[in-house]
NUVEXSE-943435 format. One record per residue (C-alpha): x negated, y, z; residue number from 1. Coordinates in steps of 0.001 Angstrom, whole numbers. Layout:
NODE;X;Y;Z;NUM
...
***
This chain:
NODE;0;0;0;1
NODE;-1224;3503;-829;2
NODE;-959;6137;1903;3
NODE;-1216;9905;2012;4
NODE;-762;12645;4590;5
NODE;2639;14233;4968;6
NODE;1892;17828;4044;7
NODE;-347;19525;6589;8
NODE;524;17086;9399;9
NODE;-1663;14270;10645;10
NODE;993;11691;9718;11
NODE;-132;9000;7283;12
NODE;2820;7889;5162;13
NODE;3320;5438;2320;14
NODE;3579;6842;-1199;15
NODE;7093;5483;-1464;16
NODE;9811;6474;995;17
NODE;12487;3913;1868;18
NODE;15847;5646;1509;19
NODE;18688;3984;3385;20
NODE;21766;5752;1997;21
NODE;23150;2447;660;22
NODE;22858;687;4025;23
NODE;26427;183;5173;24
NODE;28442;1468;2200;25
NODE;26927;-920;-369;26
NODE;24472;-3126;1526;27
NODE;25581;-5090;4594;28
NODE;23592;-5180;7818;29
NODE;21774;-8529;7324;30
NODE;20700;-7546;3794;31
NODE;19673;-4087;5006;32
NODE;17528;-5677;7723;33
NODE;15970;-7949;5101;34
NODE;15060;-4931;2960;35
NODE;13555;-3165;5985;36
NODE;11544;-6283;6829;37
NODE;10279;-6639;3253;38
NODE;9387;-2960;3062;39
NODE;7416;-3098;6305;40
NODE;5668;-6313;5217;41
NODE;4606;-4495;2017;42
NODE;3178;-1630;4079;43
NODE;5949;881;3383;44
NODE;6112;2872;6614;45
NODE;8287;5939;5856;46
NODE;12030;5404;6470;47
NODE;14495;8168;5599;48
NODE;18134;8423;6622;49
NODE;20765;11013;7663;50
NODE;23412;11226;10342;51
NODE;26222;11352;7746;52
NODE;25107;8240;5838;53
NODE;27814;5608;5941;54
NODE;30196;8346;4803;55
NODE;33891;8903;5537;56
NODE;35133;7043;8568;57
NODE;31804;5189;8750;58
NODE;29573;8255;9203;59
NODE;26617;7239;11333;60
NODE;26762;3588;10290;61
NODE;23445;3718;8434;62
NODE;21610;5034;11494;63
NODE;23235;2260;13538;64
NODE;21902;-389;11134;65
NODE;18381;992;11477;66
NODE;18858;1112;15261;67
NODE;19870;-2538;15424;68
NODE;16771;-3397;13351;69
NODE;14582;-1608;15902;70
NODE;16407;-3421;18705;71
NODE;15678;-6839;17160;72
NODE;11944;-6131;17246;73
NODE;10910;-2989;19164;74
NODE;7423;-3139;17577;75
NODE;9026;-1958;14324;76
NODE;9525;1518;15761;77
NODE;5830;2127;16300;78
NODE;5045;1069;12738;79
NODE;7334;3477;10890;80
NODE;7627;7217;10395;81
NODE;11327;7825;10965;82
NODE;13140;10744;9353;83
NODE;16799;11676;9656;84
NODE;18883;14761;8890;85
NODE;21321;17188;10473;86
NODE;23969;19421;8883;87
NODE;27109;17470;7944;88
NODE;30199;17448;10165;89
NODE;30257;14234;12178;90
NODE;33772;14654;13537;91
NODE;36293;12108;12305;92
NODE;37863;12984;8965;93
NODE;40912;15148;9502;94
NODE;39641;16065;12976;95
NODE;37049;18703;12102;96
NODE;36100;21101;14887;97
NODE;34025;24278;14649;98
NODE;30399;24011;15829;99
NODE;30238;20333;14879;100
NODE;28274;20929;11697;101
NODE;25506;22979;10092;102
NODE;22497;24329;11971;103
NODE;23723;26194;15012;104
NODE;21724;25496;18169;105
NODE;24837;23856;19615;106
NODE;25200;21418;16739;107
NODE;21473;20654;16493;108
NODE;21470;19713;20193;109
NODE;24580;17580;19816;110
NODE;23470;15945;16575;111
NODE;19963;14945;17651;112
NODE;21233;13222;20797;113
NODE;23845;11327;18780;114
NODE;21263;10260;16182;115
NODE;18839;9067;18866;116
NODE;21608;6952;20381;117
NODE;22548;5382;17040;118
NODE;18908;4830;16068;119
NODE;18088;3338;19503;120
NODE;14901;5313;19833;121
NODE;13597;8087;22057;122
NODE;12263;10302;19277;123
NODE;12563;11204;15587;124
NODE;9347;11845;13701;125
NODE;10716;14222;11052;126
NODE;14048;15954;11754;127
NODE;15315;17460;8507;128
NODE;17809;20220;7784;129
NODE;20038;18557;5175;130
NODE;21060;21875;3562;131
NODE;20514;25566;4182;132
NODE;22881;27243;6621;133
NODE;23468;30835;5514;134
NODE;25379;31693;8690;135
NODE;22681;30740;11214;136
NODE;19463;32795;11485;137
NODE;16184;30879;11433;138
NODE;15284;32473;14764;139
NODE;18108;30458;16361;140
NODE;17259;27300;14425;141
NODE;13587;27424;15419;142
NODE;14439;28115;19043;143
NODE;16541;24940;19084;144
NODE;13798;22952;17336;145
NODE;11151;24242;19747;146
NODE;13214;22953;22674;147
NODE;13570;19522;21038;148
NODE;9823;19334;20419;149
NODE;9120;20288;24044;150
NODE;11588;17598;25172;151
NODE;9809;15018;22999;152
NODE;12946;14251;21000;153
NODE;11406;15226;17656;154
NODE;7850;15728;16409;155
NODE;8280;17765;13216;156
NODE;10978;19595;11254;157
NODE;11590;19298;7523;158
NODE;14005;20693;4966;159
NODE;16190;19211;2262;160
NODE;17722;20955;-753;161
NODE;16080;24284;144;162
NODE;15305;26845;-2568;163
NODE;11771;28179;-2656;164
NODE;12611;31492;-987;165
NODE;14230;29717;1978;166
NODE;11120;27560;2453;167
NODE;9117;30788;2578;168
NODE;11565;32531;4887;169
NODE;11761;29590;7288;170
NODE;8009;29223;7550;171
NODE;7267;32920;7893;172
NODE;9681;33163;10827;173
NODE;8234;29972;12358;174
NODE;4732;31402;12019;175
NODE;5735;34560;13892;176
NODE;6952;32303;16709;177
NODE;3655;30400;16755;178
NODE;5292;27216;15411;179
NODE;4203;24744;12742;180
NODE;7406;25286;10750;181
NODE;8631;23024;7994;182
NODE;6318;20125;7127;183
NODE;8296;18597;4260;184
NODE;10936;19349;1632;185
NODE;13267;16720;230;186
NODE;14463;17915;-3179;187
NODE;16124;16697;-6351;188
NODE;13227;16080;-8721;189
NODE;12754;13626;-11567;190
NODE;11946;13523;-15273;191
NODE;15437;14640;-16243;192
NODE;15674;17353;-13562;193
NODE;12475;19389;-13306;194
NODE;13716;22771;-12107;195
NODE;11979;22167;-8763;196
NODE;8718;22893;-10603;197
NODE;9663;26563;-10934;198
NODE;9886;27624;-7285;199
NODE;10399;24747;-4851;200
NODE;7165;22882;-5558;201
NODE;5003;26035;-5658;202
NODE;6506;27199;-2349;203
NODE;5963;23761;-789;204
NODE;2337;23714;-1920;205
NODE;1725;27278;-722;206
NODE;3039;26489;2767;207
NODE;1564;22996;2986;208
NODE;4796;20988;2855;209
NODE;4958;17411;1683;210
NODE;7481;16913;-1143;211
NODE;9839;13939;-1019;212
NODE;11892;13771;-4245;213
NODE;15352;12242;-4020;214
NODE;17213;10567;-6896;215
NODE;13993;9699;-8784;216
NODE;16053;7809;-11382;217
NODE;18633;10613;-11623;218
NODE;21526;8451;-10546;219
NODE;20418;5557;-12787;220
NODE;19970;7655;-15926;221
NODE;16248;6825;-16021;222
NODE;16654;3150;-15142;223
NODE;17220;1744;-18638;224
NODE;20926;2507;-18700;225
NODE;21361;2622;-22497;226
NODE;19643;-720;-22994;227
NODE;21768;-2255;-20232;228
NODE;24934;-1028;-21948;229
NODE;23873;-2508;-25281;230
NODE;23054;-5834;-23615;231
NODE;26416;-5880;-21868;232
NODE;24993;-5265;-18419;233
NODE;26082;-2845;-15741;234
NODE;27513;312;-17279;235
NODE;26491;3777;-16173;236
NODE;28525;5434;-13433;237
NODE;28505;8690;-11488;238
NODE;25863;11216;-12502;239
NODE;24429;8955;-15211;240
NODE;27791;8368;-16907;241
NODE;28610;12070;-16869;242
NODE;25228;12916;-18381;243
NODE;25475;10285;-21121;244
NODE;28772;11774;-22278;245
NODE;26608;14551;-23740;246
NODE;25286;13242;-27054;247
NODE;22078;15258;-26768;248
NODE;21334;13706;-23370;249
NODE;22075;10230;-24714;250
NODE;19622;10823;-27559;251
NODE;17028;12017;-25031;252
NODE;17467;8919;-22871;253
NODE;17322;6691;-25952;254
NODE;14018;8295;-26947;255
NODE;12755;7702;-23400;256
NODE;13667;4025;-23491;257
NODE;12214;3608;-26987;258
NODE;8908;5126;-25868;259
NODE;8663;2764;-22928;260
NODE;9655;-271;-25024;261
NODE;6772;578;-27336;262
NODE;4363;383;-24394;263
NODE;6006;-2556;-22614;264
NODE;7017;-469;-19605;265
NODE;10105;-711;-17390;266
NODE;12106;2544;-17230;267
NODE;12774;2626;-13485;268
NODE;9190;1815;-12566;269
NODE;7894;4392;-15038;270
NODE;10117;7148;-13638;271
NODE;8733;6466;-10152;272
NODE;5150;6224;-11390;273
NODE;5540;9565;-13196;274
NODE;6604;11274;-9964;275
NODE;3511;9867;-8254;276
NODE;1369;11756;-10790;277
NODE;2969;15124;-9992;278
NODE;984;17679;-7959;279
NODE;2217;18109;-4408;280
NODE;4488;15039;-4372;281
NODE;4105;12913;-1231;282
NODE;6301;10077;-2439;283
NODE;9701;9583;-4052;284
NODE;12625;8164;-2115;285
NODE;13790;4761;-3318;286
NODE;17198;3511;-2203;287
NODE;17308;-213;-2944;288
NODE;20585;-2052;-2592;289
NODE;18824;-5418;-2936;290
NODE;15418;-6974;-2228;291
NODE;14834;-7258;-5986;292
NODE;15238;-3491;-6417;293
NODE;12679;-2927;-3653;294
NODE;10207;-5251;-5408;295
NODE;10618;-3295;-8645;296
NODE;10002;-2;-6855;297
NODE;6850;-1339;-5187;298
NODE;5425;-2310;-8587;299
NODE;5463;1367;-9546;300
NODE;2685;1995;-7022;301
NODE;269;-39;-9122;302
NODE;1372;1373;-12467;303
NODE;-1143;3606;-14243;304
NODE;593;5499;-17043;305
NODE;-1524;5995;-20202;306
NODE;-2106;9570;-21341;307
NODE;-101;8842;-24482;308
NODE;2915;7924;-22353;309
NODE;2548;10987;-20106;310
NODE;2384;13219;-23174;311
NODE;5414;11517;-24675;312
NODE;7409;11930;-21460;313
NODE;6639;15662;-21404;314
NODE;7828;15943;-24993;315
NODE;11102;14138;-24276;316
NODE;11732;15817;-20916;317
NODE;9911;19166;-21082;318
NODE;9496;20940;-17787;319
NODE;10272;24623;-17224;320
NODE;6627;25605;-17681;321
NODE;4226;27220;-15222;322
NODE;5529;29790;-12772;323
NODE;5957;32705;-13156;324
NODE;5333;32570;-16900;325
NODE;8427;30408;-17409;326
NODE;10799;32842;-15707;327
NODE;13183;34770;-17896;328
NODE;12421;38428;-17387;329
***
């Protein structure tokens, strides 16, 4: 397993992040535990989740599955870097109360204690803000985080889905308080969605944040979806199906799959391997529903993409260009 440091922290993390969003909704507890076991056996030590995963009436279920895995073998906890998130309303659907969501000090305090209980642990390594909260000043957010760090409930804070200017704002205010600030940003970033290169990645690099891309296959769009349709396999759904309805996108994805066929490469593994070549990227989040999907993701770590393939990928999925030259004035 290949490891790197998480931004400017001393944490050593695997270059793939195990996302657990499917644990509960699509993957039952025994299978989820099997995936966690296989990931740990392979050396993957970074586990990402969120308090709302499980969704709907099962919000919190994913954290509970991870907690029961820790309970089965407490040594697992010391071997992983555990990240979860706060923001979403955890009240039962139809029973939403004020101050039970977002990033107020009251909700952060409530949410971290609830997550610790579900996860069956005494601390969270990276506590991430799932979205920006425009109604809560960072001074209040950092005061709450400082208390949690002093209590030993969390070690570091990270962001998710933050624009570049909010990364800067958050860290400048943290710096004035003598705090470390954000250590990571979890953003949408993949071959088909490269807007993060304009501001988010430069801001993360400037402030020393690790970057943890989510949806590296863009909802399945980069996983060989056209070929699977032709062969009568699983049809595209969600984001991938909506994108393929655009004929220009379908042609783009077809060109992508044709390029990889020419070089004998698997689409999903290539999309992950490409992200691992990007400056500032710590490791993409993979969300396997099965052990076989985890095995495929792990193969991407050993995949060296030829220069011809990298050039071809840039031609098919051109990025926005270097900042600030790419901005429209």
